[in-house]
N, C-alpha and C positions, 0 to 999 in steps of 0.2 A: 457531406457536411464538412466544414473546416474542423481540424483536431482542436479542441480547446486546451489553451495552456494558462498556467498560472505561475504566480512567484512562490518558488519551492520555500518551505518553513523546514530549515534544518534543525531547528530547536525542537519542533514536534516530531521529526523524524527521529531525533536520537533518543527523545524521551519516549516515544513508542518502542524502540527496541529496547531500551533499558527496563521498561515496564514489564515487556514480555519475557526478558531475562529473569526479572526479580520473579514472576509468577512461575517461572519455570524451575525455581530454586535457585538462581544467581547465575546459572550459565545455559545459554541455550545455542542449538545448532543454527548457523546462519541462514541456511535455506529456509528452516521451519520460521524463523523470525520474519524473514522477508514475506513469506505466504501469508503470516498472520496480519501483517501490516496491510497486504493487499486485500484480504477479507474484511477487515475493520474499515478500510477506505471505501470497499463497495456498500457496505452497510450504512456508512456515514452519507455517501453521495446519494444513495437511493431514498434515504429517509430525510435528509437534510439538506440535500442539493449542493453541498461541496465536498470535497475531499478534507481529510485531517491533514496531509502531508503537502497537499499542492504539488505533488510529483508527477513526472511525465512517466507513464509506463510503457513497456515494451514486452512483446510476445518473445520468449526465449523457449529452447526446447524444455526446460524444466518448469514452464509456466508463465506467469505475468509476474514481471519484476520492478518495482519501483525504481527508476534509475538512481536518483539522489540517495535514497535511503540505502541502495546497494554501495553505494560509493562511500558511505560512512560506516556501514557494518563492515566494510573492507579497507578501511582507511586508505582509499583510492588516492592516487596522486592528481585526480581530477579535481579534488575538494579544495576549497580556499583555507587558507591559514586559520581564519575566523571559524569555519565549521569544524575544522581539524582540533583547534583547541577547546573548542565547546565539546565536542563528542569525547575528548580524552579525559573530561572531567568526570564523565559518567561510564564509559564503556573501554574495555580493553580486550584484545584478542587473546583468547585462551591458547587456541591453535588455529590451524588453518581454516577449520570448519566450524568452529564455536566462538562465540563472544561472552564476554562475562560482565555483569554489572559490577561497577565500584563504588557507587554512590545512590543513595536513594533517590527515586525520580522525583523531579520538579513537576508538581501538579499544577504549578500556577499558569505553565504555558498552554494547558488545555483548558477547553470548555467543558461544561458539563456533559455535551452530546459527544464530544470526543472520547471521554471517559466511557461513556454508555457504549461506544461502538468498539472500543478496544476490549472491554469486558465481554461483549457479545462474541467478538471473535476467539477469545479466550474460552469461553464457557461452551461455545458449540463446536471448537475445532481444536483445543488445547491439548487433547488427550491422544491426537494424531501425530505420527512422525513426520520427518520432512518428506519422504517419499509418498506416503499416504495423502499429504497436502499436495504435492505435486500432482498426482493422478486426479485428486479431486478438482484443483484449479484447471486441468485440461477440459472440463466438461462445462465450463463458462464459455458463453458466447464470443465474448470480447477476446478471448484467447483461441477458441476452436476455430473460427473463421480464418486464421492464420496457419493453420497447422500444416497445410499443402505447402504453403510459400516458405515454411521454416525449414524445408528439405533443401532449399537453395539460399537462404538467408540466415544468418546466425541470430539475427534479432529484427523485429518489426515493431514501429511504433504502434501503439494501441489508440483508440479513440475512446475516451472516457464516456463518450455518449453511449456507446454499445454496453457499458455497466447496466443500463437500464433495461436491458434486454434480459429475458429470462431463459435460465438452461431448459432443454428439452425434457431432461430426465427429472428424477425426484430428489435433485440436489437442492440443498438450501438456497434459498433465492437472496438471503441477506436482506431483508425488507419485502415485504409484499407492495407491488404498486398496480394501480388501474392504468389502463391505456392512457386515459386523461391525466393522471399523474404524472406518468412518462412524459408527454407532452409538455407539462407545465416545468418539470424539472429540466428537460432540454433547453427550454426557453431560457430558463433563470441561469443555467449554466453559460449559456451563450452571453448573457449580459454580463455577467462576473468576469468571464473571461475577455470582454471588451474592455470594461472598466480597469482591470489590471493592467490590460496593454497600454493603456494611457499614460502608466506610472513608471514604466519600464524605460 
């Protein structure tokens, strides 16, 4: 199946990072923030049929990473001036490994279901550190299927259709789905991806 792609929402990505930093007490480890965004996206995709961030996910040694969110949290040279200026209003680098909230989060960029997913990720996983979250995310099938190939490649694009698959262990699924649900979600995802491609 073709990898679905969408129009990245830099405002939601920034505000998700900002909200997780606020929940952590104002400063959060960058890797931890990225893992929490992934878990919120996984929940939202499985329950509501879309990602919060509309980002492209890659499998890296340290687990799944949302590419655009990572660029924002690291103030990468790859982000546009618009994205950089927006992020700078809400986030600042504390040091190489941490990012700090510098303004209240803007709840207007989020839907109620986005907030639900972010709160889910925080309540379920917020007490874990970045290394525990890394190890946890290695158990999800969308990352685990690439484990061997990551010995040869530094990163591999993930197919978010795989987010509908369940882990083989007792790991939190991030919303329970029946086989029929999974089929319907995949069909819906393809439709959204096609519609958004027409606007690019």
